[in-house]
C-alpha positions in Angstrom: -17.1 16.7 -42.6 -16.8 20.1 -42.2 -12.8 21.2 -40.7 -11.5 24.6 -40.5 -8.1 23.6 -41.7 -5.2 20.7 -41.6 -4.0 19.8 -38.4 -0.4 18.3 -37.1 -2.8 16.1 -34.9 -4.9 13.6 -36.2 -8.6 14.2 -36.7 -10.3 12.7 -32.8 -12.8 9.7 -32.6 -15.9 11.6 -32.0 -15.2 13.9 -35.6 -14.6 10.9 -37.6 -17.7 8.6 -36.5 -20.1 11.1 -36.6 -18.8 12.0 -40.3 -19.1 8.4 -41.1 -22.7 8.5 -40.4 -23.4 11.8 -41.4 -21.8 10.4 -45.0 -23.9 6.9 -44.4 -27.0 9.0 -44.6 -28.2 9.5 -40.7 -29.1 11.9 -39.1 -26.4 13.8 -37.8 -26.8 17.4 -37.3 -24.7 20.1 -39.1 -21.4 20.4 -37.6 -17.8 21.4 -38.1 -14.5 20.1 -36.4 -12.5 22.8 -35.1 -8.2 22.2 -34.4 -6.3 23.8 -31.9 -4.2 25.1 -34.3 -6.8 27.1 -35.9 -8.2 28.5 -33.0 -5.0 29.2 -31.3 -4.3 31.3 -34.8 -7.6 32.7 -35.1 -8.6 30.9 -38.5 -12.0 31.4 -38.3 -12.8 31.5 -41.7 -14.6 27.8 -42.3 -15.9 28.3 -38.8 -17.7 32.0 -39.5 -19.0 30.4 -42.6 -20.8 27.6 -40.8 -22.3 29.9 -37.9 -23.8 31.9 -40.6 -26.0 28.8 -41.4 -27.2 28.8 -38.4 -27.4 31.8 -36.9 -31.3 31.5 -36.5 -31.0 29.2 -33.6 -29.0 31.9 -31.8 -27.2 29.0 -29.5 -25.1 25.9 -30.3 -23.2 23.5 -28.6 -19.6 23.2 -28.3 -18.2 19.6 -27.8 -14.8 18.7 -26.9 -12.6 17.1 -29.6 -9.7 16.3 -28.0 -7.3 14.1 -30.1 -6.8 11.7 -27.5 -10.3 12.0 -25.9 -10.9 8.1 -27.3 -8.8 6.7 -24.5 -10.4 8.8 -21.6 -14.1 7.8 -20.2 -16.9 9.6 -21.8 -17.7 13.0 -19.7 -14.5 13.5 -19.0 -14.3 16.5 -20.8 -16.9 19.3 -21.2 -19.5 20.0 -23.5 -21.2 23.5 -23.5 -23.7 25.8 -24.8 -23.1 29.1 -25.8 -23.9 31.7 -27.9 -23.8 31.3 -32.1 -20.9 33.4 -32.7 -16.9 32.9 -32.4 -16.9 34.6 -29.7 -19.0 32.4 -27.9 -17.0 29.3 -29.6 -13.6 30.4 -28.1 -15.3 31.3 -24.6 -16.5 27.5 -24.7 -12.9 26.6 -26.1 -11.2 28.2 -23.3 -13.5 26.9 -20.3 -12.8 23.2 -21.9 -8.8 23.9 -21.4 -9.7 25.2 -18.0 -12.0 22.8 -16.9 -9.3 19.7 -17.8 -6.5 21.7 -15.6 -9.3 22.1 -12.4 -12.3 20.3 -12.5 -11.6 17.7 -14.3 -7.6 17.6 -13.7 -8.1 14.6 -10.6 -10.2 12.7 -12.9 -7.6 13.1 -15.7 -5.2 11.6 -13.3 -6.8 9.0 -12.0 -7.3 7.8 -15.6 -3.7 7.9 -16.1 -2.9 5.9 -13.3 -5.8 3.3 -12.9 -6.9 3.0 -16.4 -3.5 3.8 -18.6 -4.7 6.6 -20.4 -2.2 8.7 -22.2 -0.6 12.1 -20.9 -2.7 14.8 -22.7 -1.8 18.5 -23.6 -5.2 19.9 -22.7 -3.8 23.1 -25.2 -4.3 20.9 -28.1 -8.7 20.4 -27.5 -10.1 20.9 -30.9 -13.9 21.6 -30.5 -17.1 20.1 -32.1 -19.7 22.9 -33.5 -23.3 21.9 -33.6 -26.5 23.9 -33.9 -28.2 23.6 -30.2 -31.2 21.1 -30.1 -33.5 21.2 -27.6 -34.4 18.0 -26.5 -33.5 15.1 -24.1 -30.8 12.8 -24.3 -30.8 8.8 -25.2 -28.3 6.7 -25.1 -28.3 3.4 -26.4 -25.7 0.1 -25.8 -25.8 -3.4 -26.2 -25.1 -4.8 -23.1 -25.2 -8.6 -22.2 -26.6 -9.4 -25.8 -29.6 -6.9 -25.5 -29.8 -3.2 -25.8 -30.4 -1.0 -23.4 -31.6 2.5 -23.4 -30.4 5.4 -21.3 -32.8 8.8 -20.4 -31.8 12.0 -19.1 -31.4 15.4 -19.0 -35.2 16.4 -20.5 -35.0 19.7 -21.3 -38.3 19.7 -22.5 -40.2 19.6 -19.6 -40.6 21.8 -16.5 -40.7 18.7 -14.3 -37.5 16.3 -14.3 -36.9 12.9 -13.5 -34.0 10.9 -12.5 -32.4 9.0 -15.2 -33.3 5.5 -15.7 -32.4 2.9 -17.8 -35.0 0.8 -20.2 -34.9 -2.0 -22.9 -38.1 -0.9 -24.0 -37.8 2.6 -25.9 -39.9 5.0 -26.5 -39.8 5.0 -29.8 -39.2 1.4 -31.7 -37.1 3.8 -34.2 -34.5 3.8 -31.4 -34.1 0.2 -31.2 -33.8 0.0 -35.3 -31.7 2.7 -36.1 -29.0 1.8 -33.2 -28.8 -1.9 -34.4 -28.3 0.3 -38.1 -25.7 2.4 -36.8 -23.3 -0.2 -35.0 -23.7 -2.5 -38.3 -22.6 0.5 -40.3 -19.7 1.4 -38.2 -18.5 -2.2 -37.8 -17.6 -1.9 -34.2 -19.8 -2.1 -30.5 -20.5 1.4 -29.9 -22.5 3.6 -27.2 -24.5 5.8 -29.3 -26.1 9.4 -28.4 -29.3 10.6 -29.4 -30.9 13.8 -28.9 -34.9 14.0 -29.4 -36.1 17.1 -30.1 -39.5 18.6 -29.4 -40.9 17.7 -32.4 -39.2 13.7 -31.9 -37.1 13.9 -34.4 -33.9 12.1 -33.7 -30.6 13.0 -34.1 -27.3 11.4 -33.6 -24.5 13.5 -31.7 -21.8 11.2 -30.7 -21.5 7.2 -31.4 -18.3 6.0 -28.9 -16.1 2.7 -30.0 -16.9 0.7 -26.6 -15.3 -2.6 -28.4 -12.0 -2.4 -26.2 -14.4 -2.3 -22.8 -14.5 -5.4 -20.7 -18.3 -6.0 -20.1 -18.7 -7.8 -16.8 -21.9 -9.6 -18.4 -19.8 -10.7 -21.5 -16.6 -11.9 -19.5 -18.8 -13.9 -16.9 -20.7 -15.7 -19.7 -17.2 -16.5 -21.6 -16.1 -18.1 -18.2 -18.8 -19.5 -16.3 -20.8 -23.1 -16.4 -24.6 -23.6 -16.1 -25.3 -26.0 -13.5 -28.8 -27.9 -12.5 -29.3 -26.5 -8.7 -27.6 -25.6 -5.4 -28.1 -26.5 -1.1 -27.4 -23.2 0.3 -28.5 -21.1 3.9 -27.5 -17.6 2.9 -28.8 -16.4 -0.1 -26.4 -14.3 -2.0 -27.3 -10.3 -1.7 -25.7 -7.2 -3.6 -22.9 -6.1 -2.1 -19.9 -4.2 -2.1 -16.3 -3.7 -0.4 -14.9 -0.3 -0.8 -11.9 1.8 1.6 -13.6 4.8 2.9 -12.6 8.4 3.4 -14.5 9.8 6.2 -15.3 13.6 5.5 -16.2 15.5 8.5 -16.4 19.5 7.3 -18.0 20.3 9.9 -14.9 19.4 12.3 -12.7 20.9 9.6 -14.1 24.5 9.8 -14.3 24.1 13.7 -10.4 23.8 13.6 -10.5 26.9 11.5 -12.7 29.3 13.7 -10.2 28.2 16.3 -7.1 29.8 14.6 -9.3 32.4 13.5 -10.1 32.7 17.4 -6.5 33.1 18.2 -5.9 35.8 15.6 -8.4 37.9 17.0 -7.3 37.5 20.5 -4.0 38.2 19.7 -2.4 34.8 20.6 -0.1 35.3 17.5 0.5 37.9 14.7 -2.4 38.5 12.0 0.1 36.7 8.7 1.0 34.4 11.0 -2.0 32.8 11.9 -3.3 33.4 8.3 -0.1 31.1 7.3 -1.5 28.3 9.6 -5.0 28.5 8.5 -3.4 28.6 4.6 -1.4 25.6 5.5 -4.0 23.5 7.4 -6.2 23.9 4.2 -3.6 22.8 2.0 -2.9 19.7 4.1 -6.6 18.7 3.7 -6.4 19.2 0.3 -3.4 17.2 -0.5 -4.7 14.6 1.6 -7.8 14.5 -0.6 -6.0 14.0 -3.5 -3.4 11.8 -2.5 -6.5 9.1 -1.2 -8.1 9.7 -4.8 -4.6 8.4 -6.3 -4.2 6.0 -4.1 -7.5 4.4 -4.6 -8.9 3.6 -7.7 -12.2 3.1 -6.5 -13.4 4.5 -3.2 -16.4 5.2 -0.9 -17.0 8.6 1.0 -18.7 8.5 4.4 -20.3 11.7 4.9 -20.8 12.2 8.5 -20.9 16.5 7.5 -20.1 16.9 3.6 -22.0 20.4 3.9 -20.8 22.6 6.5 -23.4 23.8 8.9 -24.7 27.1 7.6 -24.1 29.3 11.1 -20.6 27.7 10.8 -19.9 28.4 7.2 -20.9 32.1 7.7 -18.4 32.5 11.2 -15.4 31.3 9.4 -16.4 33.8 6.6 -16.6 36.4 8.6 -14.1 35.8 11.6 -11.8 38.9 10.4 -14.0 41.9 9.3 -11.5 43.5 11.0 -9.1 42.9 8.5 -10.8 42.8 5.3 -7.9 42.2 3.4 -7.3 39.0 5.2 -10.9 38.2 5.3 -11.0 38.4 1.6 -8.2 35.7 1.3 -9.6 33.2 3.7 -13.1 33.8 2.2 -11.4 32.9 -1.3 -9.3 30.2 0.1 -12.6 28.5 1.8 -14.3 28.9 -1.9 -11.7 27.2 -3.5 -11.5 24.4 -1.1 -15.3 23.8 -1.4 -14.2 23.4 -5.0 -11.4 20.7 -4.3 -14.1 18.8 -2.2 -16.1 18.3 -5.0 -13.9 17.5 -7.6 -12.6 14.6 -4.7 -16.8 13.9 -4.4 -17.2 13.6 -8.1 -14.4 10.5 -8.4 -15.9 8.5 -5.2 -18.1 5.5 -7.0 -20.3 5.0 -3.3 -21.3 8.1 -1.4 -22.2 7.1 2.3 -24.4 10.5 3.5 -27.7 11.6 4.9 -30.7 11.6 1.9 -30.2 15.0 1.3 -26.9 14.4 -0.3 -26.3 12.4 -3.1 -24.6 12.2 -6.6 -25.8 14.5 -8.9 -26.3 11.9 -12.2 -25.2 12.8 -15.7 -26.0 10.6 -18.5 -22.4 9.4 -18.4 -22.5 8.7 -14.7 -25.9 6.9 -14.8 -25.7 4.5 -17.7 -22.4 5.3 -19.5 -20.5 2.5 -20.7 -17.6 3.0 -18.0 -20.5 2.6 -14.9 -22.0 -0.8 -16.3 -19.3 -2.9 -14.2 -19.2 -0.3 -11.4 -22.5 1.8 -11.2 -22.4 4.8 -8.9 -24.0 4.1 -5.4 -25.9 7.0 -3.3 -26.2 5.0 0.3 -28.2 7.1 2.9 -30.2 7.6 5.9 -33.0 10.0 6.4 -32.4 13.2 8.0 -34.2 13.0 11.0 -32.1 10.4 11.8 -28.7 12.5 11.3 -27.3 13.3 14.6 -27.9 9.9 16.1 -26.4 7.8 12.7 -22.9 10.1 13.0 -22.9 9.3 16.4 -23.2 5.4 15.7 -20.4 5.8 13.0 -18.1 7.4 15.9 -18.8 5.1 18.2 -18.0 2.0 16.4 -14.3 4.3 14.8 -15.2 4.2 10.9 -12.2 6.3 10.2 -10.2 6.8 6.6 -8.5 4.0 5.1 -10.7 1.5 6.8 -12.8 -0.6 4.5 -16.3 -1.0 4.7 -18.9 -3.4 3.5 -22.4 -2.5 1.7 -24.8 -5.4 1.8 -27.9 -4.4 0.7 -31.3 -7.0 1.7 -34.0 -7.9 -0.6 -36.0 -4.6 0.9 -33.6 -2.8 -0.6 -32.0 -1.7 2.5 -28.6 -1.5 3.0 -26.1 -2.3 5.8 -22.4 -0.5 6.3 -20.3 -2.7 8.3 -16.1 -1.7 8.9 -13.6 -4.3 8.5 
């Protein structure tokens, strides 16, 4: 493994395993591990030498490499495509650190609370630098004694399909290669490949998942097969979750009402804006508190997206006071980010068809999704108003438990406890 210098911290698992595989003769792209100490000290000699050999690609990928990353779920920290120069690597490194304190902060806090992940210092984030390979991502691992392969993020084709899982890979070499890698490493692992445009298979990550308890394995160890059953009700797909009811249309109407009080001189401008600040802070604090109280939860999205006309009204209500309007727009933009961060932690989304969880590789088929896969339960857009009225009539509210029952025709029923 190429590394830029000695580091006071141990080399991250991601870099150690890649080095083991490369030394074992597997097709691992050239890479260099750059610890945080070198990035802070601008010790770039080894990095510049590495980049000089890969100028032709114009682009590299910088993969997160925190010394304690192995204790967190795959995908918690970021990998970024960037320019094949020192400035591009430093940019990616700083973005990773920033994301750890913003977009990924809630995810990190939740894993520390619910999974007993260790406290981390984001500034100790190192990077693994590889040449960028244009192609599709495949992840492989054994589930229930059988290899499965998850496909997504196909950069080669203009038309993209949703992520999917199969036990029959497109290339038989993937099966043989996965088995050889796991035997070489000596532990159960989740392997990430990139299949290039010319069908070459590159190994870009292998994560130790031997500590992760898989439901199928647990059930097989604690179950006994009997000879039959007599029953009236057939077992169905079923899930129970505490819910957060999200109605951002109502939230924005409250903001517009406060803006109206300001415009109509019902209260001083600064006082009214402080009231709006407090309203938004309180909303965001409730989101975070709910996410830290429940390890797994659902979001019932009555209105996740704010109707466009209402969003425009809220952003432009204070146009006669440009300084205050600018601050209000900034508050609302940041609020939308905080909502996105919260939604990314839910494992169940109940909303209209247009709204769904955008699955990346780790979300779709990573080892941490095996026991608790992400669900997007939806209703047709043309039924939106009627369905929202029904949810309100029944009285769904934040903190309720809902059960989702999926019948043999894949039609979900949502019931409030």
